[in-house]
C-alpha positions in Angstrom: 0.0 0.0 0.0 1.2 3.5 -0.8 0.7 4.8 2.7 3.0 2.1 4.0 5.8 3.5 1.7 6.0 6.6 3.8 8.5 6.8 6.7 7.3 5.5 10.0 7.8 8.9 11.6 5.4 10.5 9.1 2.8 7.8 9.8 3.1 8.4 13.5 2.7 12.1 13.0 -0.4 11.6 10.9 -1.9 9.3 13.6 -1.2 11.9 16.2 -2.8 14.7 14.1 -5.8 12.5 13.4 -6.3 11.7 17.1 -5.9 15.3 18.0 -8.6 16.1 15.4 -11.0 13.6 17.1 -10.2 15.3 20.5 -11.1 18.6 18.8 -14.4 17.0 17.6 -15.2 15.9 21.2 -14.4 19.4 22.4 -16.8 20.9 19.9 -19.5 18.5 21.0 -19.0 19.5 24.6 -19.2 23.2 23.6 -22.5 22.4 21.8 -23.8 20.7 24.9 -22.8 23.7 27.1 -24.6 26.1 24.7 -27.8 24.0 24.4 -28.1 22.9 28.0 -26.0 25.3 30.2 -28.1 24.5 33.3 -26.8 20.9 33.2 -23.2 21.6 32.5 -23.0 24.1 35.4 -23.4 21.2 37.8 -19.9 19.6 38.2 -21.3 16.4 39.7 -23.7 16.0 36.7 -20.8 16.6 34.3 -18.6 13.9 36.0 -21.5 11.4 36.0 -22.4 12.2 32.4 -18.8 11.6 31.3 -18.8 8.2 33.0 -22.2 7.4 31.4 -20.8 8.2 28.0 -17.8 5.9 28.5 -20.0 3.2 30.0 -22.3 3.4 27.0 -19.3 3.2 24.7 -17.8 0.2 26.5 -19.4 -2.8 24.7 -19.3 -1.3 21.2 -15.8 -0.2 22.0 -14.7 -3.8 22.7 -16.3 -4.9 19.4 -14.6 -2.1 17.5 -11.2 -3.2 18.7 -11.8 -6.6 17.1 -13.3 -5.0 14.0 -10.3 -2.8 13.6 -8.0 -5.8 13.4 -10.2 -7.4 10.8 -10.4 -4.3 8.6 -6.6 -3.7 8.9 -6.2 -7.3 7.7 -8.1 -6.5 4.6 -11.5 -8.0 5.7 -14.8 -7.0 7.1 -17.1 -8.6 9.6 -20.8 -7.8 9.3 -21.8 -10.5 11.7 -20.5 -9.0 15.0 -24.0 -7.9 16.2 -25.4 -11.4 15.5 -22.5 -13.1 17.2 -23.1 -11.0 20.3 -26.8 -11.9 20.2 -26.0 -15.6 19.8 -23.4 -15.5 22.6 -25.7 -13.6 24.9 -28.7 -15.9 24.3 -26.6 -19.1 24.6 -25.0 -18.0 27.9 -28.3 -17.1 29.5 -30.1 -20.4 28.9 -31.3 -22.1 32.1 -28.8 -24.9 31.5 -25.8 -22.6 31.1 -26.8 -20.4 34.1 -26.8 -23.5 36.3 -23.0 -23.6 35.9 -22.7 -20.1 37.4 -20.9 -17.0 36.3 -17.8 -18.8 35.1 -19.9 -21.1 33.0 -21.8 -18.2 31.5 -18.6 -16.3 30.7 -16.9 -19.4 29.2 -19.9 -20.1 27.1 -20.2 -16.5 25.7 -16.5 -16.4 24.8 -16.5 -19.9 23.4 -19.5 -19.2 21.2 -18.0 -16.0 20.0 -14.6 -17.6 19.1 -16.5 -20.5 17.5 -18.5 -18.4 15.2 -15.4 -16.3 14.4 -13.7 -19.6 13.5 -16.5 -20.5 11.1 -16.2 -17.1 9.5 -12.4 -17.5 9.2 -12.7 -20.9 7.7 -15.2 -19.8 5.1 -13.1 -16.8 4.1 -9.6 -18.1 4.4 -10.0 -21.7 3.2 -13.4 -21.6 1.5 -12.4 -18.5 -0.6 -15.6 -16.7 0.1 -15.7 -12.9 -0.1 -15.7 -11.6 3.5 -18.8 -9.5 2.8 -20.8 -12.5 1.7 -19.5 -14.9 4.3 -20.2 -12.6 7.3 -23.5 -11.4 5.8 -24.6 -15.0 5.7 -23.4 -15.5 9.3 -25.3 -12.4 10.3 -28.6 -14.0 9.2 -27.7 -17.5 10.4 -26.6 -16.4 13.9 -29.6 -14.2 14.4 -31.8 -17.1 13.4 -30.1 -19.6 15.7 -30.3 -17.1 18.6 -34.1 -16.7 17.9 -34.5 -20.5 17.9 -32.6 -21.0 21.1 -34.5 -18.3 22.9 -37.8 -19.1 21.4 -38.0 -15.5 20.3 -38.3 -14.6 24.0 -36.1 -12.4 26.3 -34.0 -14.6 28.6 -33.5 -13.1 32.1 -30.1 -13.4 33.7 -30.5 -14.5 37.3 -26.8 -14.6 38.1 -26.0 -11.8 40.4 -22.2 -11.9 39.7 -22.9 -11.3 36.0 -25.5 -8.7 36.6 -23.3 -6.8 39.0 -20.6 -6.2 36.3 -22.6 -3.2 35.0 -23.0 -1.7 38.5 -19.6 -2.3 39.9 -17.2 0.6 40.3 -13.5 0.5 41.1 -12.1 3.7 42.5 -15.3 5.4 41.2 -14.7 4.1 37.6 -17.3 1.7 36.2 -16.0 -1.8 35.7 -17.3 -1.8 32.1 -15.1 1.2 31.3 -12.1 -0.6 32.9 -12.9 -3.7 30.7 -12.9 -1.5 27.6 -9.6 0.1 28.6 -8.1 -3.4 29.2 -9.2 -4.7 25.8 -8.0 -1.5 24.1 -4.5 -1.7 25.7 -4.2 -5.4 24.9 -5.3 -4.6 21.3 -2.7 -1.8 21.0 0.1 -4.0 22.3 -1.0 -6.8 20.0 -1.1 -4.5 16.9 2.0 -2.5 17.6 4.3 -4.6 19.5 3.9 -8.2 18.2 4.6 -10.2 15.1 0.8 -10.8 14.9 0.2 -7.1 14.4 2.9 -6.7 11.8 1.5 -9.7 9.9 -2.0 -8.2 10.1 -0.8 -5.0 8.5 1.2 -6.9 5.9 -1.7 -9.0 4.6 -4.0 -6.0 4.6 -1.5 -4.0 2.6 -0.8 -6.7 0.0 -1.7 -10.3 0.5 0.4 -11.7 -2.3 3.5 -9.8 -1.1 2.8 -11.1 2.5 2.6 -14.6 1.1 5.8 -14.3 -0.7 7.4 -13.0 2.4 6.6 -16.3 4.2 3.4 -15.2 6.1 0.7 -17.8 6.3 -2.1 -15.6 5.0 -4.9 -18.2 5.5 -4.0 -18.9 9.2 -3.6 -15.2 9.9 -7.0 -14.4 8.4 -8.5 -17.2 10.4 -7.0 -15.8 13.6 -8.3 -12.3 12.9 -11.9 -13.5 12.7 -11.5 -15.6 15.8 -10.2 -12.4 17.5 -13.2 -10.5 16.4 -15.4 -13.3 17.8 -13.6 -13.2 21.1 -14.3 -9.5 21.4 -18.0 -10.2 20.6 -18.1 -12.8 23.3 -16.8 -10.3 25.8 -19.2 -7.6 24.6 -22.1 -10.1 25.0 -21.3 -10.5 28.7 -21.1 -6.7 29.1 -24.5 -6.1 27.4 -26.1 -9.0 29.2 -25.0 -7.5 32.5 -26.3 -4.0 31.6 -29.8 -5.4 30.6 -29.7 -8.3 33.0 -31.1 -10.2 30.0 -30.4 -11.3 26.5 -32.4 -11.7 23.3 -32.0 -12.5 19.6 -32.4 -8.8 18.7 -29.7 -7.5 21.0 -26.7 -5.5 19.6 -28.7 -4.6 16.5 -26.6 -2.7 13.9 -23.5 -3.0 16.1 -21.6 -4.0 13.0 -22.3 -0.6 11.4 -21.4 1.3 14.5 -18.1 -0.6 14.8 -17.1 -0.1 11.2 -18.0 3.6 11.4 -16.0 4.1 14.6 -13.0 2.3 13.0 -13.2 4.4 9.9 -13.4 7.8 11.6 -10.6 6.6 13.8 -8.3 6.3 10.7 -8.6 2.7 9.7 -8.5 2.3 5.9 -11.4 0.3 4.5 -8.9 -1.1 1.9 -6.8 -2.6 4.7 -3.2 -2.2 5.7 -3.5 0.6 8.1 -5.4 1.6 11.3 -5.0 2.4 15.0 -6.6 1.1 18.1 -6.4 4.5 19.8 -8.2 6.2 16.9 -10.9 3.5 16.8 -11.6 4.0 20.5 -11.8 7.8 20.0 -14.2 7.1 17.2 -16.5 5.1 19.5 -16.4 7.8 22.1 -17.3 10.4 19.5 -20.4 8.5 18.5 -21.3 7.8 22.1 -21.0 11.5 22.8 -23.2 12.4 19.9 -25.9 9.9 21.2 -25.6 11.5 24.6 -25.9 15.0 23.2 -29.0 14.1 21.3 -30.5 12.4 24.4 -30.0 15.4 26.8 -31.6 17.7 24.2 -34.5 15.3 23.5 -33.8 15.2 19.8 -35.2 12.3 17.7 -33.1 9.2 16.9 -33.8 9.8 13.1 -31.8 13.1 13.2 -29.0 11.4 15.2 -28.7 8.7 12.6 -28.5 11.3 9.8 -25.7 13.1 11.6 -23.8 9.8 12.1 -24.3 9.0 8.4 -22.9 12.3 7.4 -19.9 11.8 9.6 -19.2 8.4 8.1 -19.5 9.8 4.5 -17.2 12.7 5.4 -14.6 10.3 6.9 -14.6 8.1 3.8 -14.3 11.1 1.5 -11.3 12.4 3.5 -9.7 9.0 3.2 -10.2 8.9 -0.5 -8.8 12.5 -0.9 -5.8 11.6 1.2 -5.2 8.4 -0.8 -5.3 10.3 -4.1 -2.9 12.9 -2.7 -0.5 10.1 -1.5 -0.7 8.5 -4.9 0.3 11.7 -6.7 3.2 12.2 -4.2 4.4 8.6 -4.7 4.4 9.0 -8.5 6.3 12.3 -8.3 8.9 10.7 -6.1 
């Protein structure tokens, strides 16, 4: 990829500038909130609680976005993440599973997530299916299986350990936010400090070149989708805890939110480049927008239009930047 031909220092500077841009967007959103609801923002306690609420709302989708970022950097896409969460959540809240306690529920959710990710990876890496088609089919199949398991009913979680995850705070910080931070840090280390991360960037930039360099592209692709499934399993536990229940319709459209957050965070849809920090910032931006609309009692329809505009703008900026880099590369 042309972007990868640039010096590492330049890429790092660009990432820093992009992240600062997202911080500026967050600042603008806060200013809008202060202008529209000054009586709320004048209360320091409310502001602190609202910030924690935004982060808590961003926690589950943030974990999913970390996995999605890896998949996109590796040159793929995963449209089934919402369905995987639903299937994992429903499976771990069946009466039989809950009888094994919190450990059994967590193990089941994570195992189901990794298992579905494994199937996606096998279909794409070894079955040669296009990621869009394979994961779209899994989206439908996983939702259908979740509906069949639950009998199209909401399943209540009776395990207090699981339910308390959403209400537990450590040093005043919600446990869900700490879980997001832990996953994000682990993702950053995996992407930037390990061979796994370098291989992911390599196959996303040019699969054939990566293969000729000795990278097992099929195995790496399989692992990427399993990683995405793992993140979905963790998110399923988080959402189940928040709602104290699970159903086949949970995590609806999470795949679009995760892809959008990764894109505005700087991850290229064509693969080969992306950052975990930027992706997390993208999630927080969307969560802040949702919060801003909520406190101003604005309809969801308008909120979705704004999000759609942000996504289009982010993709257009990517395309403009790619054309600029292409011209620069040709001149050099």
